[in-house]
C-alpha positions as CSV (number, residue, x, y, z in Angstrom):
1,M,-26.6,-11.8,-25.8
2,T,-29.6,-10.2,-27.2
3,S,-30.4,-6.6,-26.1
4,S,-34.2,-5.4,-25.2
5,Q,-35.6,-2.2,-26.3
6,S,-38.1,-1.8,-23.3
7,P,-36.7,-3.1,-20.2
8,S,-39.6,-1.5,-18.3
9,S,-42.0,-3.8,-20.0
10,A,-40.3,-6.9,-18.3
11,P,-42.7,-9.0,-16.4
12,L,-40.9,-8.8,-12.8
13,H,-39.4,-5.1,-13.6
14,G,-39.2,-2.6,-10.8
15,I,-38.8,-5.3,-8.2
16,R,-35.6,-5.7,-6.0
17,V,-34.2,-8.8,-4.5
18,I,-31.3,-9.6,-2.2
19,D,-30.0,-12.7,-2.5
20,I,-28.2,-14.3,0.0
21,T,-28.1,-17.5,-1.5
22,E,-25.0,-20.2,-3.1
23,V,-24.5,-22.8,-4.8
24,V,-27.4,-24.2,-6.9
25,M,-30.5,-24.2,-5.5
26,G,-31.1,-20.5,-4.2
27,P,-29.0,-19.2,-7.0
28,S,-31.2,-20.9,-9.3
29,A,-34.4,-19.4,-8.3
30,T,-33.2,-16.0,-8.2
31,Q,-31.6,-16.2,-11.8
32,M,-35.0,-16.8,-13.0
33,L,-36.3,-13.8,-11.2
34,A,-33.6,-11.6,-12.9
35,E,-33.8,-13.0,-16.2
36,L,-37.7,-11.8,-15.8
37,G,-36.2,-8.4,-15.0
38,A,-36.1,-8.4,-11.5
39,E,-33.2,-6.4,-10.3
40,V,-31.4,-9.1,-7.9
41,I,-28.5,-8.2,-5.5
42,K,-26.3,-11.1,-5.0
43,V,-24.6,-10.9,-1.9
44,E,-21.5,-13.0,-1.9
45,P,-18.8,-13.5,1.4
46,P,-15.6,-12.8,0.7
47,G,-14.2,-14.3,-2.3
48,G,-17.1,-15.0,-3.5
49,D,-20.1,-17.9,-4.4
50,M,-17.7,-21.2,-3.5
51,L,-19.9,-22.2,-7.0
52,R,-17.4,-19.7,-8.6
53,A,-14.2,-22.1,-8.0
54,T,-16.1,-25.5,-9.6
55,G,-15.0,-26.6,-13.0
56,P,-12.5,-24.7,-15.9
57,G,-12.4,-21.2,-15.1
58,G,-12.5,-21.6,-11.6
59,R,-9.2,-20.3,-11.1
60,K,-10.4,-17.1,-12.3
61,Q,-13.8,-17.3,-9.9
62,A,-15.4,-18.0,-13.4
63,G,-16.8,-21.6,-13.1
64,P,-19.4,-23.0,-15.5
65,L,-21.9,-23.8,-12.8
66,F,-21.8,-20.2,-11.7
67,L,-21.8,-18.7,-14.8
68,N,-25.0,-20.6,-15.9
69,L,-26.8,-19.8,-12.4
70,N,-26.0,-16.3,-11.5
71,R,-26.8,-14.0,-14.9
72,N,-28.3,-10.6,-15.1
73,K,-27.2,-10.1,-11.3
74,R,-25.2,-7.6,-9.6
75,S,-22.7,-8.5,-7.1
76,V,-22.2,-6.9,-3.5
77,V,-19.1,-8.6,-1.3
78,L,-20.5,-8.3,2.6
79,D,-18.9,-10.5,5.5
80,L,-22.5,-10.7,7.2
81,K,-20.2,-11.7,10.2
82,T,-19.3,-8.2,10.8
83,P,-21.3,-5.3,12.6
84,L,-20.9,-3.5,9.3
85,G,-21.9,-6.0,6.7
86,R,-24.6,-6.7,8.7
87,E,-26.1,-3.0,8.6
88,A,-25.2,-2.7,5.1
89,V,-28.0,-5.7,4.4
90,L,-29.8,-4.1,6.6
91,R,-30.2,-1.1,4.6
92,L,-30.3,-2.9,1.5
93,A,-33.4,-4.9,2.9
94,A,-35.1,-1.7,3.5
95,G,-35.8,-0.9,0.1
96,A,-36.1,-4.3,-1.2
97,D,-39.5,-6.2,-2.0
98,A,-37.8,-9.5,-1.4
99,L,-35.1,-11.1,0.3
100,V,-34.0,-15.1,-0.4
101,Y,-31.6,-17.2,1.8
102,N,-30.2,-20.8,1.4
103,V,-28.7,-21.4,5.0
104,R,-30.6,-22.5,7.9
105,P,-32.9,-20.1,9.8
106,D,-30.8,-20.5,12.9
107,A,-27.6,-19.4,11.0
108,M,-29.6,-16.2,10.1
109,K,-30.8,-15.7,13.4
110,R,-27.3,-15.5,14.3
111,L,-26.5,-13.4,12.1
112,G,-29.0,-10.7,13.3
113,L,-30.9,-11.3,10.1
114,A,-33.9,-13.2,11.3
115,Y,-37.5,-12.3,9.7
116,E,-38.5,-11.0,13.1
117,T,-35.6,-8.1,12.8
118,L,-35.9,-7.2,9.0
119,R,-39.7,-7.3,9.3
120,E,-39.5,-4.1,12.0
121,I,-37.4,-2.4,9.2
122,N,-39.8,-3.5,6.2
123,P,-42.9,-4.8,6.9
124,K,-43.6,-5.3,3.2
125,L,-40.3,-7.5,2.6
126,V,-41.1,-11.0,1.4
127,Y,-38.5,-13.4,3.4
128,V,-37.8,-16.3,1.6
129,G,-36.2,-19.3,3.0
130,T,-34.8,-22.4,0.9
131,F,-32.8,-24.9,2.9
132,G,-33.0,-28.6,3.5
133,F,-35.7,-29.5,5.7
134,S,-39.2,-28.0,7.1
135,Q,-38.3,-26.3,10.7
136,R,-41.3,-27.8,12.5
137,G,-39.8,-31.5,12.2
138,R,-36.7,-33.4,13.8
139,Y,-34.4,-32.9,10.9
140,A,-34.9,-29.1,11.2
141,K,-30.9,-28.6,12.1
142,N,-29.5,-31.1,9.7
143,R,-27.2,-30.3,6.7
144,A,-28.3,-30.9,3.5
145,F,-27.1,-31.2,-0.5
146,D,-28.4,-32.6,-3.4
147,D,-27.3,-36.0,-3.3
148,L,-28.6,-36.4,0.5
149,I,-32.3,-35.3,-0.4
150,Q,-32.4,-37.5,-3.6
151,A,-31.4,-40.5,-1.6
152,G,-33.8,-39.6,0.7
153,V,-36.7,-39.4,-1.6
154,A,-36.0,-42.5,-2.5
155,I,-34.4,-41.6,-6.0
156,P,-31.6,-44.3,-6.0
157,A,-33.8,-47.0,-4.9
158,A,-36.3,-46.4,-7.5
159,S,-33.2,-46.4,-10.2
160,S,-32.9,-50.0,-8.6
161,M,-36.5,-50.9,-9.3
162,A,-36.2,-49.6,-12.8
163,G,-33.3,-51.6,-13.4
164,S,-30.0,-50.0,-12.8
165,E,-27.4,-52.1,-11.4
166,V,-27.0,-50.4,-8.6
167,P,-29.0,-47.6,-6.9
168,R,-27.6,-44.0,-8.5
169,Y,-28.8,-40.5,-8.3
170,A,-30.2,-38.8,-11.0
171,P,-27.5,-37.1,-12.8
172,L,-28.2,-33.6,-12.3
173,N,-28.6,-31.5,-9.5
174,L,-32.2,-32.4,-9.4
175,A,-32.9,-31.6,-5.9
176,D,-31.4,-28.2,-6.0
177,R,-32.8,-27.3,-9.5
178,A,-36.3,-28.8,-8.9
179,T,-36.5,-27.0,-5.2
180,G,-35.0,-23.6,-6.9
181,L,-38.1,-23.9,-9.5
182,Y,-40.6,-24.2,-6.9
183,A,-39.0,-21.2,-4.7
184,F,-39.0,-18.9,-8.1
185,G,-42.8,-19.8,-8.3
186,V,-43.2,-19.3,-4.4
187,I,-41.5,-16.1,-4.5
188,C,-43.8,-14.9,-7.0
189,A,-46.9,-15.7,-5.3
190,A,-45.9,-14.2,-2.3
191,L,-44.9,-11.0,-4.3
192,L,-48.4,-11.0,-5.5
193,T,-49.6,-11.8,-2.2
194,R,-47.8,-8.8,-0.8
195,E,-49.2,-6.5,-3.5
196,R,-53.0,-7.5,-2.7
197,T,-52.6,-7.2,1.4
198,G,-49.8,-4.6,1.2
199,V,-47.8,-6.9,3.7
200,G,-45.1,-9.1,3.5
201,Q,-44.0,-12.5,5.2
202,A,-41.5,-15.2,5.6
203,V,-42.1,-18.3,3.5
204,D,-40.2,-21.3,3.8
205,V,-39.2,-23.8,1.1
206,P,-37.8,-26.8,2.2
207,M,-36.0,-29.1,0.0
208,F,-36.9,-32.7,1.4
209,E,-40.6,-31.8,1.6
210,T,-40.4,-30.1,-2.2
211,M,-38.7,-33.6,-3.5
212,A,-41.2,-35.9,-1.2
213,S,-44.0,-34.3,-2.9
214,M,-42.5,-34.5,-6.5
215,M,-41.0,-38.5,-5.8
216,L,-44.6,-39.5,-4.2
217,G,-46.8,-37.5,-6.9
218,D,-46.0,-40.3,-9.3
219,H,-44.8,-43.6,-6.9
220,L,-47.4,-43.2,-3.7
221,Y,-49.8,-45.1,-6.3
222,G,-51.6,-47.8,-4.8
223,H,-50.4,-46.5,-0.9
224,T,-52.8,-43.5,-2.3
225,F,-55.7,-45.1,-1.1
226,I,-56.4,-46.5,2.5
227,P,-56.2,-49.4,2.5
228,A,-53.6,-49.6,-0.2
229,R,-55.0,-50.8,-3.8
230,G,-51.7,-52.1,-5.0
231,T,-47.8,-51.3,-4.5
232,F,-45.5,-48.1,-4.5
233,G,-44.0,-47.3,-7.9
234,Y,-46.0,-45.8,-10.9
235,P,-45.1,-49.2,-12.7
236,R,-44.6,-47.5,-16.7
237,L,-41.9,-45.2,-14.6
238,L,-39.9,-48.1,-13.1
239,N,-40.2,-50.1,-16.2
240,P,-36.7,-51.5,-16.6
241,Q,-37.8,-51.2,-20.6
242,R,-38.0,-47.4,-20.2
243,R,-35.1,-46.4,-22.1
244,P,-34.5,-45.0,-25.3
245,F,-34.9,-47.7,-27.9
246,Q,-32.0,-48.9,-30.7
247,T,-32.8,-48.9,-34.0
248,Q,-30.3,-50.5,-36.7
249,D,-28.9,-47.0,-36.6
250,G,-29.2,-45.3,-33.6
251,L,-31.2,-44.8,-30.4
252,V,-34.7,-43.1,-30.5
253,C,-37.7,-42.5,-28.1
254,C,-40.9,-43.4,-29.1
255,L,-43.8,-43.2,-26.6
256,V,-47.1,-45.2,-27.4
257,Y,-49.2,-44.5,-24.7
258,T,-53.1,-43.8,-25.3
259,D,-55.1,-46.8,-26.4
260,D,-55.2,-45.2,-30.0
261,Q,-51.4,-45.0,-30.1
262,W,-51.2,-48.7,-29.3
263,A,-53.5,-49.7,-31.7
264,N,-52.2,-47.9,-34.7
265,F,-48.7,-49.4,-33.8
266,L,-50.1,-52.6,-33.4
267,R,-51.6,-52.9,-36.8
268,A,-48.1,-51.4,-38.1
269,V,-46.4,-53.9,-37.0
270,G,-48.7,-57.0,-37.9
271,E,-50.0,-57.2,-34.0
272,G,-53.1,-55.6,-34.6
273,D,-55.0,-58.2,-32.6
274,L,-52.9,-58.8,-29.5
275,F,-54.8,-56.3,-27.0
276,Q,-57.9,-59.2,-27.9
277,R,-55.6,-62.3,-27.4
278,D,-53.4,-61.5,-24.6
279,P,-55.2,-61.0,-21.2
280,R,-52.2,-59.2,-19.8
281,F,-53.5,-55.9,-22.0
282,V,-57.1,-56.0,-22.4
283,D,-57.5,-52.6,-20.9
284,G,-55.8,-49.7,-19.5
285,E,-54.7,-51.0,-15.9
286,S,-53.8,-54.1,-17.1
287,R,-51.4,-52.6,-19.5
288,T,-49.9,-50.7,-16.9
289,M,-49.3,-53.5,-14.9
290,H,-47.6,-55.0,-17.3
291,S,-45.7,-52.4,-19.3
292,E,-42.5,-53.9,-19.3
293,A,-44.0,-56.6,-21.5
294,L,-45.1,-53.9,-23.9
295,Y,-41.9,-51.9,-24.0
296,K,-40.0,-55.0,-24.6
297,L,-42.3,-55.9,-27.8
298,L,-41.8,-52.2,-28.7
299,A,-37.9,-52.5,-28.1
300,D,-38.0,-55.9,-30.2
301,K,-40.0,-54.3,-32.9
302,L,-38.0,-50.9,-33.3
303,S,-34.4,-52.8,-33.6
304,T,-35.6,-54.2,-37.0
305,G,-35.6,-51.0,-38.7
306,T,-34.1,-47.6,-39.2
307,S,-34.7,-44.6,-37.3
308,R,-36.2,-42.9,-40.2
309,Q,-38.1,-46.0,-41.6
310,W,-39.6,-46.2,-38.3
311,K,-40.3,-42.3,-38.6
312,E,-42.0,-42.3,-41.8
313,L,-43.9,-45.2,-40.9
314,L,-45.2,-44.1,-37.2
315,E,-45.2,-40.0,-37.3
316,P,-48.3,-40.1,-39.9
317,L,-50.1,-42.3,-37.2
318,G,-49.7,-39.7,-34.9
319,I,-46.4,-41.7,-32.7
320,T,-43.7,-39.5,-32.7
321,V,-40.1,-41.0,-33.0
322,F,-37.6,-38.3,-31.6
323,S,-33.7,-39.5,-31.6
324,A,-32.1,-39.5,-28.4
325,H,-29.2,-36.6,-27.9
326,S,-25.9,-36.9,-26.5
327,F,-24.4,-33.7,-24.9
328,E,-22.8,-33.0,-28.5
329,T,-25.8,-33.0,-30.6
330,L,-28.1,-31.5,-28.4
331,L,-25.8,-28.6,-28.9
332,E,-26.4,-28.8,-32.6
333,D,-30.1,-29.2,-32.3
334,P,-31.7,-27.8,-35.7
335,H,-35.0,-26.6,-33.3
336,L,-32.6,-25.2,-31.0
337,K,-30.7,-23.1,-33.4
338,D,-34.2,-21.8,-35.3
339,I,-34.9,-20.2,-32.1
340,G,-31.7,-18.8,-31.4
341,F,-31.4,-21.0,-27.7
342,F,-27.6,-20.9,-27.6
343,Q,-25.8,-17.3,-27.7
344,E,-22.7,-16.2,-27.2
345,Y,-20.9,-13.6,-25.4
346,E,-17.6,-11.7,-24.5
347,H,-16.8,-12.4,-20.3
348,P,-14.1,-10.2,-19.0
349,T,-11.8,-12.8,-18.2
350,E,-12.8,-16.1,-19.9
351,G,-13.4,-14.9,-23.4
352,T,-16.2,-16.0,-25.6
353,L,-18.7,-18.0,-23.4
354,R,-22.1,-19.7,-24.4
355,T,-25.3,-19.9,-22.9
356,M,-29.2,-20.6,-23.2
357,S,-31.9,-18.2,-23.7
358,V,-35.1,-17.8,-21.2
359,P,-37.2,-20.7,-22.1
360,S,-40.0,-18.6,-21.9
361,E,-41.7,-16.5,-24.4
362,W,-43.9,-13.4,-23.7
363,S,-46.3,-11.6,-25.9
364,A,-46.7,-8.8,-24.4
365,S,-43.6,-8.2,-21.9
366,T,-40.2,-7.7,-23.6
367,L,-37.7,-9.5,-21.5
368,P,-34.1,-7.8,-20.1
369,A,-31.2,-8.2,-21.9
370,L,-29.2,-11.1,-21.3
371,Q,-26.3,-10.1,-18.9
372,P,-22.9,-11.9,-18.0
373,P,-22.7,-13.0,-14.6
374,P,-20.9,-10.8,-12.0
375,L,-17.3,-10.5,-11.1
376,V,-16.9,-11.2,-7.7
377,G,-18.1,-7.5,-5.9
378,Q,-18.3,-6.0,-9.7
379,H,-21.1,-3.9,-7.7
380,S,-19.9,-3.3,-4.5
381,T,-19.4,0.4,-4.7
382,D,-22.6,1.3,-6.9
383,V,-25.1,-1.1,-4.4
384,L,-23.3,0.3,-1.3
385,Q,-23.5,3.8,-2.6
386,E,-27.3,3.6,-3.3
387,A,-27.7,2.0,0.6
388,G,-26.1,5.4,2.0
389,F,-22.8,4.7,2.7
390,S,-20.2,7.1,1.4
391,Q,-16.9,6.7,-0.6
392,A,-14.9,7.3,2.7
393,E,-16.8,4.6,4.4
394,I,-16.6,1.8,1.6
395,E,-13.0,2.7,1.3
396,E,-13.0,1.8,5.3
397,M,-15.0,-1.2,5.0
398,V,-12.1,-2.6,2.3
399,R,-9.8,-1.9,4.7
400,L,-11.3,-3.9,7.6
401,K,-12.2,-6.4,4.7
402,V,-15.9,-6.3,4.9
403,T,-16.3,-6.1,1.2
404,E,-14.3,-6.7,-1.9
405,V,-13.9,-3.9,-4.7
406,P,-12.4,-4.9,-8.0
407,G,-9.1,-3.3,-8.0
408,L,-9.3,-1.7,-4.5
409,K,-7.3,-3.7,-2.2
410,P,-7.2,-3.8,1.4
411,P,-3.7,-2.8,2.9
412,L,-1.3,-5.2,3.7
413,I,-1.0,-6.0,7.6
């Protein structure tokens, strides 16, 4: 992984985050903080984050999803259901800038880690919950996971409207990752507010409301107005013809969007007067309502030439033609190679691994070196010593199975 000569110039250098999150949503947010220089202490239950066991490498607690969600963090194992585990978190929180969790608030209250408790210890703490639903509604106590939230905000329904034979979820952890990205921004904003006011606060980032806002930002559409001025759903996005187009030798994305682009495209394919002779396309509103017919025309035309031919014809006219990648070809993308997007590093149990660079570039700040995700409890001793526990106390915590330290096993009973 790349190295940094000036880690103190990182945007979030000096910010300490206690990360009590597992799986995807919370870890994605805290990894973004860590990649920008925050010190993120990942508090894991005995045995580690459950995502460690998912996929190849899982038998050694180094599954690929975990590896790509927990870079640049330190791991401490704590059983939060024990008095000693709770005491350790309270000590860590006393010196932290933020604490992030992704269980329901009632669970944090049962653990004795509610905001009211931590605020007494550290009034400047930013206390951020990432969980399923706002605590003000009837779903407050419901469990949530990515597929459930996708269904709840009509993503499968939209896939059917867009031509899928059966309702489908988006083929990525969309709700988890989108909410994690929003939580990252919210955490940074809350830290900025704390710097201005000197006072921390509790902030909730619920998945359902985050994704409902994102989905309806596009698809509330005609129902934005009261009374409604049309249907739900942005027609261009729900158009069954909105897909990669088949050329004679591959699949391409060719988005003809503006009036000028459509005029240039139609002239190039011998249909220069289409908008004048077809009433469906007389203005932008009509073209949006009949976008399926326009995209069908686009698909038919592109099928008559090769990808290269279309690039050479259309790109000088301001219309980009971009080849559609597979996972395999994305890994070989020449632009990503130009910028060194993929990096390799050595993992202590899994050998040589591949990861992705941080996707932001800074003119005056230097990002910290990318560090491999931690082993379970890799930093338990260091973190607990920093919190004021003696070596003897740490060994007793290992004996009681409150914590785990690599190479230090509890005695057999």
